C-alpha positions as CSV (number, residue, x, y, z in Angstrom):
1,M,7.3,-19.2,1.0
2,L,11.1,-19.4,0.9
3,H,12.3,-22.6,-0.8
4,T,15.9,-23.8,-0.7
5,G,17.6,-25.9,-3.3
6,S,21.0,-27.0,-4.7
7,C,22.8,-28.9,-7.3
8,H,23.4,-32.6,-6.8
9,C,26.6,-32.3,-4.9
10,G,25.4,-29.3,-2.8
11,T,28.3,-27.1,-3.9
12,V,25.8,-24.5,-5.3
13,A,22.8,-23.6,-3.2
14,F,20.0,-21.1,-3.6
15,E,16.8,-19.7,-2.1
16,V,13.7,-18.8,-4.1
17,E,10.6,-17.1,-3.0
18,A,7.6,-18.9,-4.5
19,P,4.2,-20.2,-3.5
20,D,3.7,-23.4,-1.5
21,D,1.7,-24.6,-4.5
22,I,3.9,-24.4,-7.6
23,V,2.9,-24.4,-11.2
24,A,5.8,-25.5,-13.4
25,Q,6.3,-25.7,-17.1
26,D,7.6,-28.9,-18.7
27,C,9.2,-27.8,-22.0
28,N,9.7,-30.2,-24.9
29,C,12.6,-28.4,-26.5
30,S,15.7,-30.5,-27.1
31,L,17.7,-29.1,-24.1
32,C,14.9,-29.3,-21.5
33,A,13.6,-32.7,-22.7
34,K,17.1,-34.2,-22.4
35,S,17.9,-32.7,-19.0
36,G,14.4,-33.1,-17.4
37,F,14.2,-29.5,-16.3
38,L,10.9,-28.4,-14.7
39,H,10.6,-24.6,-15.0
40,L,9.7,-22.3,-12.1
41,I,10.3,-18.8,-13.5
42,V,10.4,-16.0,-10.9
43,P,11.4,-12.3,-10.8
44,A,15.1,-12.0,-10.2
45,Q,14.6,-10.3,-6.9
46,K,12.9,-13.4,-5.5
47,F,16.0,-15.5,-6.0
48,R,19.4,-15.6,-4.3
49,I,22.5,-17.8,-4.6
50,T,23.5,-18.7,-1.0
51,R,26.6,-20.8,-1.7
52,G,29.0,-21.7,-4.6
53,A,28.5,-19.0,-7.2
54,E,32.2,-19.3,-8.0
55,N,31.5,-23.0,-8.9
56,L,29.0,-22.1,-11.7
57,T,29.9,-22.3,-15.4
58,T,27.7,-20.9,-18.1
59,Y,26.6,-22.4,-21.4
60,T,24.9,-20.3,-24.2
61,F,23.8,-21.1,-27.7
62,N,21.8,-19.7,-30.6
63,T,21.0,-16.1,-29.6
64,G,23.1,-16.2,-26.4
65,V,20.4,-14.5,-24.4
66,A,19.7,-17.6,-22.1
67,K,22.5,-18.1,-19.6
68,H,22.4,-21.8,-18.7
69,T,24.4,-22.2,-15.4
70,F,25.8,-25.5,-14.3
71,C,27.7,-26.6,-11.3
72,K,31.4,-27.2,-12.3
73,I,31.6,-30.2,-9.9
74,C,28.5,-32.3,-10.6
75,G,27.2,-30.8,-13.9
76,I,23.6,-30.1,-12.6
77,K,21.7,-27.0,-13.8
78,P,19.7,-25.9,-10.8
79,F,18.7,-22.5,-12.3
80,Y,19.4,-20.2,-15.2
81,I,18.5,-17.0,-16.9
82,P,15.9,-17.9,-19.5
83,R,15.6,-16.4,-23.0
84,S,11.8,-16.0,-22.5
85,N,12.4,-14.0,-19.3
86,P,15.9,-12.4,-19.2
87,D,14.8,-10.3,-16.3
88,G,14.0,-13.3,-14.2
89,I,15.5,-16.6,-13.0
90,D,14.3,-20.1,-14.0
91,V,14.6,-22.6,-11.2
92,N,14.5,-26.4,-11.7
93,V,11.8,-27.5,-9.4
94,R,13.6,-30.9,-9.2
95,C,16.5,-29.2,-7.5
96,L,14.4,-27.9,-4.6
97,D,15.4,-29.4,-1.2
98,T,11.7,-30.1,-0.3
99,P,9.0,-30.7,-2.8
100,P,6.3,-28.1,-3.0
101,R,3.0,-28.8,-1.2
102,T,1.4,-29.4,-4.6
103,L,3.0,-29.3,-8.0
104,T,1.0,-28.7,-11.2
105,I,2.9,-29.3,-14.4
106,E,1.9,-27.5,-17.5
107,P,3.2,-28.6,-20.9
108,F,5.1,-25.9,-22.8
109,D,5.8,-26.3,-26.5
110,G,9.4,-25.3,-26.7
111,Q,9.9,-27.1,-30.0
112,N,7.9,-24.2,-31.4
113,W,9.6,-21.6,-29.1
114,E,9.2,-18.5,-31.3
115,Q,5.4,-19.0,-31.5
116,N,5.0,-19.7,-27.7
117,A,7.6,-17.8,-25.7
118,A,5.4,-14.7,-25.2
119,A,3.1,-16.9,-23.0
120,L,5.8,-17.0,-20.4
121,A,6.7,-13.3,-20.2
122,H,4.4,-12.6,-17.2
123,L,6.2,-15.1,-15.0
124,S,9.2,-12.9,-14.2
125,Q,6.9,-10.0,-13.2
126,S,6.6,-9.4,-9.5
127,R,3.0,-10.1,-8.4
128,D,3.2,-8.0,-5.2
129,E,4.2,-4.7,-6.7
């Protein structure tokens, strides 16, 4: 299914190919817990920015691998390139225009990221290749 989404003000919009029934991770690291990000990690080729790429700004910290992208207008982070899956895109399920048919939320222990990150590596691999 093709899901559409955007930042709060609608300046940045995107499409993501994902199932009708989404399994998302709820990370307890300091950044995700404070922002309320619900993770849907997909292969990069299943994601496309449809509007407003020029209105994105990027925040990095620690290793600099993760590229946290925010709308310059409203400050919302609708998606980013995650450190766990630098070959994929991590979409905030809360930024989808229409909620998925079903949403299963799995806890992810990001406070102990180094011990748990490998459990996410498969999410950016294309399942139909």
